[in-house]
Backbone as numpy.savetxt, mean C-alpha at the origin, in Angstrom:
# Nx Ny Nz CAx CAy CAz Cx Cy Cz
-25.98 -42.16 20.41 -26.80 -40.96 20.41 -25.94 -39.69 20.41
-24.87 -39.72 21.23 -23.98 -38.56 21.29 -23.37 -38.27 19.92
-22.97 -39.39 19.23 -22.39 -39.21 17.89 -23.41 -38.62 16.93
-24.66 -39.05 17.07 -25.72 -38.55 16.21 -25.95 -37.05 16.43
-26.00 -36.67 17.69 -26.20 -35.24 18.03 -25.04 -34.41 17.51
-23.81 -34.91 17.70 -22.63 -34.18 17.22 -22.67 -34.03 15.71
-23.08 -35.11 15.02 -23.16 -35.05 13.57 -24.18 -34.04 13.10
-25.34 -34.01 13.79 -26.39 -33.03 13.43 -25.89 -31.61 13.66
-25.18 -31.41 14.78 -24.65 -30.08 15.09 -23.68 -29.61 14.03
-22.79 -30.51 13.61 -21.82 -30.17 12.56 -22.54 -29.85 11.24
-23.55 -30.61 10.94 -24.31 -30.37 9.70 -24.99 -29.01 9.75
-25.56 -28.67 10.92 -26.22 -27.37 11.06 -25.22 -26.24 10.93
-24.04 -26.42 11.49 -22.99 -25.41 11.36 -22.62 -25.21 9.90
-22.52 -26.32 9.18 -22.20 -26.24 7.76 -23.26 -25.48 6.99
-24.53 -25.78 7.32 -25.64 -25.09 6.65 -25.64 -23.61 6.98
-25.33 -23.28 8.25 -25.28 -21.87 8.67 -24.21 -21.14 7.89
-23.03 -21.78 7.77 -21.95 -21.16 7.02 -22.32 -20.94 5.57
-22.98 -21.92 4.97 -23.40 -21.79 3.57 -24.40 -20.66 3.42
-25.29 -20.53 4.41 -26.29 -19.46 4.36 -25.64 -18.10 4.47
-24.65 -17.99 5.36 -23.92 -16.73 5.52 -23.28 -16.32 4.21
-22.62 -17.29 3.56 -21.93 -17.00 2.30 -22.92 -16.62 1.21
-24.07 -17.30 1.19 -25.06 -17.04 0.15 -25.70 -15.67 0.33
-25.99 -15.27 1.56 -26.69 -14.02 1.84 -25.74 -12.82 1.89
-24.49 -13.07 2.16 -23.53 -11.97 2.30 -23.16 -11.38 0.94
-23.08 -10.05 0.83 -23.43 -9.05 1.85 -24.89 -8.63 1.74
-25.47 -8.28 2.87 -26.87 -7.87 2.91 -27.01 -6.36 3.08
-25.89 -5.68 3.27 -25.91 -4.22 3.42 -24.59 -3.66 2.91
-24.48 -2.36 2.72 -23.23 -1.76 2.23 -22.05 -2.09 3.14
-20.87 -2.08 2.55 -19.62 -2.45 3.23 -18.76 -1.21 3.39
-18.01 -1.14 4.47 -17.07 -0.05 4.70 -15.65 -0.55 4.52
-14.81 0.23 3.86 -13.39 -0.12 3.76 -12.55 1.04 4.29
-11.74 0.74 5.29 -10.90 1.73 5.93 -9.58 1.90 5.17
-9.21 3.15 4.92 -7.92 3.49 4.33 -7.13 4.26 5.38
-5.90 3.81 5.65 -5.09 4.40 6.72 -4.37 5.68 6.33
-4.73 6.23 5.19 -4.10 7.46 4.71 -5.16 8.45 4.28
-4.76 9.72 4.13 -5.70 10.79 3.85 -6.28 10.76 2.45
-7.37 11.49 2.28 -8.02 11.60 0.98 -7.08 12.26 -0.02
-7.07 11.74 -1.24 -6.26 12.33 -2.30 -4.92 11.67 -2.52
-4.46 10.88 -1.56 -3.19 10.16 -1.74 -3.40 8.94 -2.61
-2.30 8.27 -2.93 -2.36 7.15 -3.87 -3.26 6.02 -3.38
-3.16 5.65 -2.09 -3.97 4.54 -1.59 -5.45 4.88 -1.64
-5.80 6.08 -1.20 -7.19 6.52 -1.24 -7.70 6.60 -2.68
-6.91 7.21 -3.55 -7.27 7.37 -4.96 -7.54 6.02 -5.60
-6.64 5.06 -5.39 -6.78 3.75 -6.01 -7.90 2.94 -5.36
-8.05 3.04 -4.04 -9.10 2.27 -3.35 -10.48 2.64 -3.87
-10.68 3.91 -4.17 -11.98 4.35 -4.68 -12.23 3.83 -6.09
-11.15 3.67 -6.87 -11.31 3.14 -8.22 -11.59 1.64 -8.20
-10.78 0.89 -7.46 -10.91 -0.58 -7.52 -12.18 -1.09 -6.86
-12.84 -0.26 -6.05 -14.09 -0.69 -5.41 -15.33 -0.11 -6.09
-15.15 0.63 -7.18 -16.29 1.37 -7.76 -17.34 0.45 -8.38
-16.97 -0.79 -8.70 -17.95 -1.71 -9.29 -18.49 -2.71 -8.27
-18.22 -2.50 -6.99 -18.63 -3.47 -5.96 -20.13 -3.70 -5.96
-20.91 -2.67 -6.27 -22.36 -2.79 -6.24 -22.96 -3.51 -7.42
-22.16 -3.82 -8.43 -22.67 -4.54 -9.59 -23.15 -5.94 -9.21
-24.12 -6.43 -9.95 -24.66 -7.77 -9.67 -23.61 -8.85 -9.87
-22.67 -8.63 -10.79 -21.63 -9.64 -11.02 -20.45 -9.47 -10.07
-20.57 -8.53 -9.13 -19.55 -8.36 -8.09 -20.19 -8.70 -6.75
-20.12 -7.78 -5.76 -20.68 -8.08 -4.45 -22.15 -7.74 -4.33
-22.65 -6.90 -5.26 -24.05 -6.52 -5.19 -24.36 -5.47 -4.14
-23.32 -4.97 -3.48 -23.45 -3.91 -2.48 -22.27 -2.96 -2.64
-22.50 -1.66 -2.45 -21.39 -0.71 -2.59 -20.41 -0.79 -1.43
-19.20 -0.34 -1.69 -18.17 -0.23 -0.66 -17.87 1.25 -0.45
-18.03 1.73 0.78 -17.75 3.12 1.12 -16.36 3.22 1.74
-15.58 4.19 1.29 -14.22 4.39 1.81 -14.26 5.33 3.01
-13.63 4.91 4.09 -13.50 5.72 5.30 -12.01 5.94 5.56
-11.59 7.19 5.73 -10.18 7.50 5.95 -9.89 7.65 7.43
-8.86 6.95 7.90 -8.38 7.08 9.28 -6.86 7.29 9.23
-6.41 8.47 8.78 -4.97 8.69 8.61 -4.26 8.99 9.93
-2.95 8.88 9.89 -2.13 9.26 11.04 -0.98 8.30 11.28
0.18 8.87 11.58 1.37 8.11 11.97 1.77 7.08 10.93
1.72 7.46 9.67 2.16 6.56 8.61 1.31 5.31 8.44
0.04 5.39 8.86 -0.87 4.25 8.76 -1.16 3.58 10.09
-0.36 3.89 11.10 -0.50 3.20 12.39 -1.88 3.41 13.01
-2.39 4.63 12.93 -3.68 4.94 13.57 -4.78 4.04 13.01
-4.88 3.98 11.70 -5.92 3.18 11.08 -5.77 1.70 11.34
-4.55 1.18 11.18 -4.35 -0.26 11.35 -4.46 -0.69 12.80
-4.07 0.17 13.76 -4.31 -0.14 15.17 -5.80 -0.27 15.43
-6.57 0.68 14.89 -8.03 0.62 15.05 -8.60 -0.65 14.43
-8.13 -0.97 13.23 -8.67 -2.12 12.52 -8.36 -3.43 13.25
-7.17 -3.53 13.81 -6.77 -4.76 14.50 -7.47 -4.93 15.84
-7.84 -3.84 16.48 -8.36 -3.93 17.84 -9.85 -3.61 17.98
-10.43 -2.90 17.02 -11.81 -2.45 17.19 -12.77 -2.83 16.06
-12.25 -3.16 14.89 -13.13 -3.46 13.77 -13.87 -4.78 13.98
-15.14 -4.83 13.65 -15.93 -6.05 13.79 -15.53 -7.05 12.69
-15.24 -8.30 13.06 -14.86 -9.31 12.05 -16.07 -9.97 11.42
-16.92 -9.15 10.80 -18.18 -9.67 10.27 -18.27 -9.57 8.75
-17.19 -9.11 8.10 -17.20 -8.98 6.66 -17.72 -7.66 6.16
-18.19 -6.81 7.07 -18.71 -5.51 6.66 -17.71 -4.38 6.95
-16.57 -4.75 7.51 -15.50 -3.79 7.73 -14.23 -4.36 7.12
-13.83 -3.81 5.98 -12.61 -4.20 5.31 -11.56 -3.11 5.54
-10.34 -3.38 5.12 -9.30 -2.35 5.16 -8.38 -2.52 3.96
-7.84 -1.42 3.52 -6.77 -1.48 2.53 -5.47 -1.74 3.27
-4.66 -2.65 2.75 -3.34 -2.86 3.34 -2.28 -2.24 2.44
-1.18 -1.87 3.06 0.00 -1.40 2.34 1.19 -2.20 2.86
1.83 -2.91 1.96 3.04 -3.68 2.28 4.18 -3.10 1.44
5.28 -2.70 2.06 5.83 -3.17 3.33 5.39 -2.44 4.59
4.58 -1.41 4.47 4.31 -0.51 5.57 3.94 -1.20 6.88
2.79 -1.90 6.90 2.34 -2.40 8.20 3.23 -3.52 8.72
3.88 -4.25 7.83 4.79 -5.31 8.28 6.04 -4.69 8.90
6.61 -3.68 8.24 7.80 -3.01 8.78 7.49 -2.35 10.12
6.32 -1.73 10.22 5.94 -1.08 11.48 5.80 -2.10 12.61
5.26 -3.27 12.30 5.12 -4.29 13.34 6.47 -4.83 13.77
7.42 -4.89 12.84 8.78 -5.34 13.18 9.47 -4.34 14.11
9.30 -3.05 13.82 9.95 -2.02 14.64 9.26 -1.84 15.99
7.99 -2.26 16.10 7.30 -2.23 17.39 6.51 -0.95 17.63
5.81 -0.94 18.77 5.01 0.23 19.13 3.63 0.24 18.51
3.22 -0.89 17.90 1.88 -0.98 17.31 1.20 -2.23 17.85
-0.10 -2.31 17.60 -0.89 -3.42 18.14 -1.28 -4.43 17.07
-0.49 -4.52 16.03 -0.82 -5.43 14.94 0.43 -6.06 14.36
0.20 -7.15 13.65 1.22 -7.82 12.84 0.47 -8.48 11.70
1.18 -9.19 10.85 0.51 -9.88 9.76 -0.51 -10.89 10.28
-0.29 -11.41 11.50 -1.21 -12.39 12.08 -2.53 -11.77 12.55
-2.60 -10.42 12.56 -3.82 -9.74 12.99 -4.88 -9.68 11.90
-4.46 -9.97 10.66 -5.33 -9.76 9.52 -5.40 -10.99 8.61
-6.44 -11.02 7.78 -6.59 -12.05 6.76 -6.62 -11.34 5.40
-5.65 -11.62 4.53 -5.67 -10.97 3.22 -6.78 -11.52 2.34
-7.29 -10.66 1.46 -8.33 -11.06 0.50 -7.76 -11.08 -0.91
-7.21 -9.97 -1.36 -6.64 -9.89 -2.71 -5.81 -8.62 -2.84
-4.88 -8.63 -3.77 -4.00 -7.49 -4.03 -4.40 -6.84 -5.35
-4.39 -5.49 -5.37 -4.74 -4.81 -6.62 -3.56 -4.12 -7.30
-2.51 -3.74 -6.56 -1.46 -2.96 -7.21 -0.09 -3.14 -6.59
0.92 -2.70 -7.35 2.31 -2.69 -6.88 2.91 -1.38 -7.35
3.17 -0.47 -6.42 3.52 0.92 -6.72 4.94 1.21 -6.22
5.92 1.32 -7.11 7.29 1.55 -6.66 7.48 2.94 -6.05
8.45 3.06 -5.18 8.85 4.37 -4.67 9.72 5.06 -5.71
9.58 6.38 -5.80 10.40 7.17 -6.73 10.94 8.39 -6.00
12.04 8.92 -6.50 12.62 10.15 -5.93 12.16 11.31 -6.80
11.55 12.31 -6.17 11.03 13.46 -6.91 11.63 14.76 -6.38
11.72 15.75 -7.26 12.13 17.11 -6.89 11.18 18.08 -7.59
11.16 19.30 -7.15 10.32 20.31 -7.78 10.71 20.53 -9.24
9.77 20.99 -10.03 10.01 21.17 -11.46 11.17 22.12 -11.75
11.42 23.07 -10.86 12.50 24.04 -11.06 13.77 23.70 -10.27
13.85 22.48 -9.76 15.03 22.07 -8.98 16.27 21.98 -9.87
17.43 22.31 -9.31 18.67 22.16 -10.07 19.10 20.70 -10.21
18.48 19.80 -9.44 18.82 18.38 -9.52 18.14 17.74 -10.74
18.92 17.01 -11.53 18.37 16.34 -12.71 18.66 14.85 -12.73
19.32 14.34 -11.71 19.65 12.92 -11.62 19.94 12.57 -10.18
19.97 11.28 -9.87 20.33 10.87 -8.52 21.79 11.20 -8.24
22.62 11.26 -9.27 24.01 11.66 -9.09 24.08 13.08 -8.54
23.24 13.98 -9.05 23.19 15.36 -8.54 22.77 15.38 -7.08
21.76 14.56 -6.76 21.24 14.50 -5.39 22.32 14.01 -4.42
22.98 12.93 -4.79 24.02 12.34 -3.93 25.19 13.31 -3.76
25.59 13.98 -4.83 26.71 14.93 -4.76 26.39 16.05 -3.78
25.18 16.59 -3.83 24.79 17.66 -2.90 24.79 17.14 -1.46
24.23 15.95 -1.26 24.14 15.40 0.09 25.53 15.15 0.69
26.47 14.76 -0.14 27.84 14.52 0.36 28.54 15.83 0.70
28.27 16.85 -0.09 28.89 18.15 0.16 28.21 18.91 1.30
26.97 18.56 1.59 26.19 19.27 2.61 25.50 18.26 3.54
26.29 17.60 4.39 25.74 16.55 5.24 24.53 17.01 6.07
23.44 16.25 6.00 22.25 16.53 6.80 21.38 17.66 6.30
21.74 18.30 5.19 20.98 19.46 4.72 20.01 19.14 3.58
20.07 17.93 3.05 19.16 17.55 1.98 17.84 17.09 2.61
16.84 17.95 2.61 15.56 17.62 3.21 14.69 16.85 2.21
14.09 15.76 2.70 13.33 14.86 1.84 12.04 14.46 2.56
10.90 14.64 1.90 9.62 14.28 2.51 9.22 12.85 2.17
8.38 12.29 3.02 7.83 10.95 2.81 6.56 10.80 3.63
5.82 9.72 3.40 4.49 9.56 4.01 4.51 9.13 5.47
5.67 8.80 6.02 5.71 8.39 7.42 6.95 7.57 7.72
7.03 7.07 8.94 8.17 6.25 9.34 7.89 4.78 9.04
8.89 4.12 8.50 8.84 2.68 8.18 7.66 2.35 7.26
7.43 3.25 6.32 6.59 2.97 5.16 7.54 2.77 3.99
7.01 2.46 2.81 7.89 2.22 1.66 8.81 3.39 1.37
8.30 4.62 1.52 9.12 5.81 1.26 10.34 5.84 2.18
10.10 5.57 3.46 11.19 5.62 4.44 12.21 4.51 4.18
11.70 3.33 3.84 12.60 2.22 3.54 13.49 2.56 2.34
12.90 3.15 1.30 13.69 3.56 0.14 14.73 4.61 0.54
14.35 5.55 1.41 15.30 6.57 1.87 16.47 5.95 2.62
16.17 4.99 3.49 17.23 4.31 4.23 18.16 3.54 3.30
17.58 2.92 2.28 18.40 2.18 1.32 19.29 3.12 0.50
18.75 4.26 0.10 19.54 5.24 -0.66 20.69 5.77 0.21
20.38 6.09 1.47 21.42 6.56 2.39 22.57 5.55 2.48
22.19 4.30 2.69 23.20 3.26 2.86 23.99 3.05 1.58
23.30 3.01 0.44 23.96 2.75 -0.84 24.90 3.87 -1.24
24.52 5.12 -0.92 25.31 6.28 -1.35 26.29 6.76 -0.29
26.15 6.25 0.92 27.00 6.73 2.01 26.68 8.14 2.42
25.38 8.48 2.44 24.94 9.82 2.80 23.93 9.74 3.93
23.48 10.91 4.39 22.45 10.96 5.42 21.49 12.09 5.06
20.37 11.71 4.42 19.35 12.69 4.09 18.54 13.03 5.34
17.95 14.22 5.37 17.05 14.61 6.45 15.65 14.21 6.04
15.27 12.99 6.39 13.96 12.46 6.00 12.89 13.04 6.93
11.86 13.64 6.33 10.81 14.32 7.10 9.47 13.64 6.85
8.97 12.84 7.81 7.65 12.22 7.64 6.55 13.27 7.76
5.62 13.27 6.83 4.57 14.29 6.83 3.26 13.71 7.31
2.43 14.55 7.91 1.09 14.15 8.31 0.20 14.21 7.08
-0.61 13.18 6.89 -1.52 13.18 5.75 -1.10 12.28 4.62
-0.01 11.52 4.81 0.39 10.53 3.82 1.06 11.10 2.59
0.97 10.34 1.49 1.69 10.68 0.27 1.25 12.00 -0.34
-0.05 12.33 -0.24 -0.53 13.59 -0.81 0.15 14.78 -0.14
0.24 14.74 1.19 0.89 15.83 1.92 2.39 15.88 1.62
3.00 14.70 1.49 4.43 14.64 1.19 4.72 15.24 -0.18
3.85 14.97 -1.14 4.02 15.53 -2.48 3.81 17.04 -2.48
2.83 17.51 -1.73 2.59 18.95 -1.64 3.80 19.68 -1.08
4.50 19.04 -0.14 5.70 19.65 0.45 6.78 19.85 -0.59
6.90 18.90 -1.53 7.88 19.02 -2.61 7.47 20.14 -3.57
6.22 20.13 -3.98 5.73 21.12 -4.94 5.82 22.54 -4.38
5.54 22.68 -3.08 5.58 24.00 -2.43 6.99 24.47 -2.10
7.98 23.61 -2.31 9.35 23.99 -2.00 9.69 23.95 -0.53
8.87 23.25 0.26 9.14 23.13 1.69 10.28 22.17 1.97
10.55 21.27 1.03 11.66 20.33 1.11 12.39 20.34 -0.23
13.61 19.83 -0.24 14.40 19.84 -1.47 14.05 18.67 -2.39
13.46 17.64 -1.82 13.09 16.47 -2.61 12.10 15.63 -1.84
11.70 14.54 -2.45 10.76 13.67 -1.77 10.83 12.26 -2.32
10.43 11.32 -1.50 10.29 9.93 -1.95 8.80 9.62 -1.84
8.22 9.23 -2.96 6.78 9.07 -3.00 6.40 7.87 -3.86
5.12 7.63 -3.97 4.63 6.56 -4.84 4.74 6.99 -6.30
5.04 6.05 -7.16 5.09 6.36 -8.58 3.76 6.96 -9.05
2.64 6.42 -8.58 1.33 6.90 -9.04 1.10 8.35 -8.67
1.41 8.75 -7.44 1.29 10.15 -7.04 2.23 11.01 -7.87
3.47 10.54 -8.02 4.48 11.31 -8.74 4.14 11.44 -10.23
3.58 10.38 -10.80 3.21 10.41 -12.22 2.21 11.52 -12.48
1.19 11.62 -11.64 0.18 12.66 -11.82 0.77 14.04 -11.62
1.66 14.19 -10.65 2.29 15.48 -10.38 3.22 15.89 -11.53
3.92 14.91 -12.11 4.80 15.22 -13.23 3.98 15.58 -14.47
2.89 14.87 -14.69 2.01 15.18 -15.82 1.48 16.60 -15.72
1.28 17.08 -14.49 0.79 18.44 -14.27 1.91 19.48 -14.34
3.16 19.01 -14.51 4.29 19.92 -14.61 4.83 20.42 -13.30
4.48 19.72 -12.19 4.88 20.20 -10.86 6.17 19.61 -10.33
6.58 18.44 -10.83 7.78 17.79 -10.31 8.56 17.12 -11.44
9.79 16.74 -11.10 10.62 15.88 -11.95 10.88 14.60 -11.18
10.81 13.46 -11.87 11.07 12.17 -11.25 12.48 11.73 -11.67
13.35 11.50 -10.69 14.76 11.25 -11.00 15.16 9.78 -10.95
14.44 8.97 -10.23 14.83 7.56 -10.12 13.73 6.71 -9.54
13.72 5.43 -9.93 12.72 4.47 -9.47 13.38 3.41 -8.60
12.80 3.15 -7.43 13.33 2.13 -6.52 12.70 0.78 -6.84
13.15 0.19 -7.93 12.64 -1.11 -8.36 13.73 -1.79 -9.18
13.50 -3.04 -9.55 14.52 -3.79 -10.28 14.51 -3.48 -11.77
13.39 -2.97 -12.27 13.26 -2.63 -13.69 12.58 -1.28 -13.83
12.77 -0.64 -14.98 12.04 0.59 -15.27 10.55 0.27 -15.34
9.75 1.30 -15.06 8.30 1.10 -15.05 7.70 1.58 -16.37
6.68 0.85 -16.83 6.05 1.18 -18.11 5.46 2.58 -18.13
5.07 3.10 -16.96 4.53 4.46 -16.91 5.63 5.51 -17.05
6.87 5.13 -16.72 8.01 6.07 -16.76 9.18 5.42 -17.50
9.03 5.10 -18.77 10.09 4.37 -19.48 11.41 5.12 -19.60
11.38 6.45 -19.46 12.60 7.25 -19.59 13.30 7.52 -18.26
12.70 7.05 -17.16 13.29 7.28 -15.84 14.05 6.03 -15.40
15.37 6.16 -15.18 16.17 4.98 -14.80 15.91 4.53 -13.37
16.20 3.28 -13.11 16.12 2.76 -11.75 17.30 3.31 -10.94
17.22 3.15 -9.62 18.33 3.53 -8.75 19.58 2.72 -9.10
19.37 1.43 -9.38 20.50 0.56 -9.70 21.20 1.00 -10.98
20.44 1.46 -11.96 21.04 1.96 -13.19 21.90 3.19 -12.93
21.61 3.89 -11.83 22.36 5.10 -11.49 23.42 4.84 -10.42
23.75 3.56 -10.25 24.86 3.20 -9.38 24.52 3.03 -7.91
23.23 2.99 -7.56 22.82 2.84 -6.17 22.23 1.45 -5.95
22.74 0.75 -4.97 22.29 -0.61 -4.69 20.97 -0.57 -3.90
19.90 -0.24 -4.61 18.56 -0.15 -4.02 17.67 -1.12 -4.79
17.09 -2.11 -4.08 16.27 -3.11 -4.76 14.79 -2.74 -4.70
13.90 -3.72 -4.74 12.46 -3.48 -4.78 11.78 -3.66 -3.43
12.55 -3.59 -2.34 11.98 -3.82 -1.00 10.94 -2.78 -0.62
11.00 -1.60 -1.23 10.07 -0.53 -0.86 8.84 -0.47 -1.76
8.75 -1.37 -2.75 7.57 -1.36 -3.63 6.31 -1.54 -2.78
5.32 -0.67 -3.01 4.12 -0.63 -2.19 3.03 -1.52 -2.79
2.84 -2.69 -2.18 1.74 -3.57 -2.58 0.48 -3.11 -1.86
-0.61 -3.00 -2.61 -1.88 -2.56 -2.02 -2.97 -3.59 -2.29
-3.82 -3.78 -1.30 -4.90 -4.73 -1.47 -5.91 -4.61 -0.35
-6.73 -5.64 -0.23 -7.85 -5.65 0.72 -7.64 -6.76 1.74
-7.95 -6.46 3.00 -7.87 -7.46 4.06 -9.06 -7.32 4.99
-9.25 -8.33 5.84 -10.30 -8.31 6.86 -9.65 -8.64 8.20
-10.33 -8.33 9.32 -9.76 -8.66 10.63 -9.71 -10.17 10.85
-8.77 -10.60 11.66 -8.72 -12.00 12.08 -10.04 -12.34 12.77
-10.56 -13.51 12.51 -11.82 -13.92 13.12 -13.02 -13.75 12.22
-12.82 -13.17 11.04 -13.91 -13.06 10.07 -14.33 -14.47 9.64
-15.63 -14.74 9.53 -16.07 -16.10 9.17 -15.41 -16.60 7.88
-14.94 -17.83 7.88 -14.25 -18.37 6.69 -15.12 -18.34 5.44
-16.45 -18.49 5.61 -17.33 -18.45 4.44 -17.33 -17.07 3.78
-17.25 -16.04 4.62 -17.18 -14.66 4.11 -15.84 -14.43 3.42
-14.76 -14.89 4.05 -13.43 -14.76 3.45 -13.39 -15.45 2.09
-13.99 -16.63 2.02 -14.01 -17.37 0.77 -14.76 -16.61 -0.31
-15.92 -16.06 0.03 -16.70 -15.33 -0.97 -15.95 -14.09 -1.44
-15.37 -13.35 -0.51 -14.60 -12.16 -0.88 -13.38 -12.54 -1.73
-12.73 -13.63 -1.37 -11.51 -14.05 -2.07 -11.79 -14.45 -3.51
-13.00 -14.94 -3.77 -13.37 -15.30 -5.13 -13.82 -14.07 -5.92
-14.57 -13.19 -5.26 -15.22 -12.07 -5.95 -14.31 -10.86 -6.16
-13.52 -10.51 -5.15 -12.75 -9.26 -5.20 -11.71 -9.23 -6.32
-10.94 -10.29 -6.56 -10.00 -10.23 -7.69 -10.69 -10.00 -9.03
-11.88 -10.60 -9.19 -12.65 -10.38 -10.42 -13.11 -8.93 -10.51
-13.44 -8.35 -9.38 -13.84 -6.95 -9.32 -12.69 -6.04 -9.75
-11.48 -6.38 -9.28 -10.30 -5.61 -9.66 -10.04 -5.71 -11.17
-10.37 -6.85 -11.76 -10.07 -7.10 -13.17 -11.07 -6.45 -14.12
-12.07 -5.77 -13.59 -13.06 -5.09 -14.42 -12.37 -4.11 -15.37
-12.79 -4.07 -16.63 -12.13 -3.23 -17.63 -12.24 -1.74 -17.31
-13.36 -1.32 -16.70 -13.50 0.09 -16.30 -12.48 0.46 -15.25
-12.26 -0.45 -14.32 -11.25 -0.23 -13.28 -9.87 -0.10 -13.90
-9.54 -1.01 -14.79 -8.22 -1.00 -15.43 -7.97 0.30 -16.18
-8.97 0.81 -16.88 -8.81 2.05 -17.65 -8.59 3.24 -16.73
-9.34 3.31 -15.64 -9.18 4.43 -14.71 -7.84 4.37 -13.98
-7.41 3.18 -13.64 -6.10 3.03 -12.99 -4.98 3.45 -13.94
-5.08 3.04 -15.19 -4.06 3.40 -16.17 -4.03 4.90 -16.40
-5.20 5.51 -16.48 -5.27 6.96 -16.69 -4.64 7.72 -15.53
-4.70 7.15 -14.34 -4.13 7.80 -13.16 -2.69 7.42 -12.88
-2.06 6.69 -13.80 -0.67 6.30 -13.60 -0.47 5.34 -12.45
-1.46 4.48 -12.24 -1.44 3.56 -11.10 -1.20 2.13 -11.57
-0.01 1.58 -11.33 0.30 0.21 -11.78 -0.56 -0.83 -11.06
-1.18 -1.72 -11.83 -1.97 -2.79 -11.24 -1.16 -4.08 -11.16
-1.44 -4.85 -10.12 -0.82 -6.17 -9.97 -1.79 -7.00 -9.15
-2.71 -7.67 -9.85 -3.76 -8.43 -9.17 -3.21 -9.77 -8.68
-3.46 -10.06 -7.41 -3.02 -11.31 -6.80 -4.18 -11.90 -6.01
-4.28 -13.23 -6.01 -5.30 -13.92 -5.24 -4.90 -14.01 -3.77
-5.83 -14.47 -2.94 -5.56 -14.60 -1.50 -4.32 -15.46 -1.25
-4.24 -16.62 -1.89 -3.10 -17.50 -1.68 -1.79 -16.83 -2.09
-1.82 -16.09 -3.17 -0.62 -15.39 -3.63 -0.23 -14.28 -2.66
-1.21 -13.62 -2.08 -0.92 -12.55 -1.11 -0.35 -13.14 0.17
-0.90 -14.25 0.62 -0.36 -14.91 1.82 1.12 -15.21 1.62
1.48 -15.71 0.46 2.87 -16.01 0.15 3.71 -14.73 0.09
3.16 -13.68 -0.53 3.88 -12.41 -0.64 4.13 -11.80 0.74
3.11 -11.83 1.61 3.28 -11.30 2.96 4.41 -12.04 3.69
4.44 -13.34 3.57 5.48 -14.13 4.24 6.86 -13.80 3.71
6.98 -13.63 2.40 8.27 -13.28 1.80 8.73 -11.90 2.25
7.79 -10.94 2.28 8.13 -9.58 2.71 8.51 -9.55 4.19
7.86 -10.37 5.00 8.20 -10.44 6.42 9.66 -10.86 6.58
10.07 -11.88 5.85 11.45 -12.36 5.94 12.42 -11.31 5.42
12.11 -10.72 4.26 13.00 -9.70 3.68 13.15 -8.52 4.62
12.05 -8.04 5.18 12.11 -6.86 6.03 12.78 -7.13 7.36
12.62 -8.34 7.89 13.35 -8.70 9.12 14.85 -8.53 8.90
15.33 -9.00 7.75 16.76 -8.89 7.43 17.15 -7.45 7.11
16.35 -6.78 6.28 16.68 -5.42 5.84 16.72 -4.44 7.00
15.68 -4.47 7.85 15.59 -3.49 8.93 16.64 -3.75 10.01
17.06 -5.00 10.16 18.14 -5.29 11.11 19.44 -4.65 10.64
19.62 -4.58 9.31 20.83 -3.99 8.75 20.80 -2.49 8.63
19.60 -1.88 8.81 19.49 -0.43 8.67 19.29 0.25 10.01
């Protein structure tokens, strides 16, 4: 009899899970972005979720909520400790950002706090200067920094985000010490600091920099990646300019849920969200905004997170 009751209980649980997956979502979904409005993550998150309400997607819209501060720490701390794991509260992730921050400490999250759903993009860090800057190459930047130790001011979106990691790598590779200035408000604020002449240069996302260069506001001098980017075919990589800077700072962006979210909900999101990202309207808008796409499934993201964890453990120990 006990075995019979246990079997019935398991069957009912299975039916409940199936019902949850079939009915989900029953109301609009919120997705938290840990950076301010107008920055690359916010800009892209609004594009990749714009078809969520379609019948061939989730059938419910996704509303973006911004919780910026401390290079993403404010939003991700909230998401790890306060967000309901019910499938109606998602978050955009940025890697290496939240992984590097968890390694350095002082936060309430790690990769184990979240469940990845899918990845939509891979955005390299680039070095930018104002349109009227006398710097025209990374060689010019390094020469100035060597002649004027500590006087080369450089903006970025925060501490131990991709921008900061790229700055640390450039410092180490060139034997210099830039004055890295983390700005409040993420990449948008960091870019404004460059355009306004508040800093001599900046390290930012390629997508933010691409739009700023198209508007005639900045020059892009180098890409922190292993290959040139299709959006900037004339801009050399750091390695091409003699700096041993790899792709550790490339900003992977995607969607995650809190730990404890029902597996049936995770499964439905994991199947649906990559297809949503692959929508042709999404691809066209991302391309128009200079935003590189790199769609990855849940399993691929789990593997990427693990690889980045190992790489960053080694990299940050050396920096």
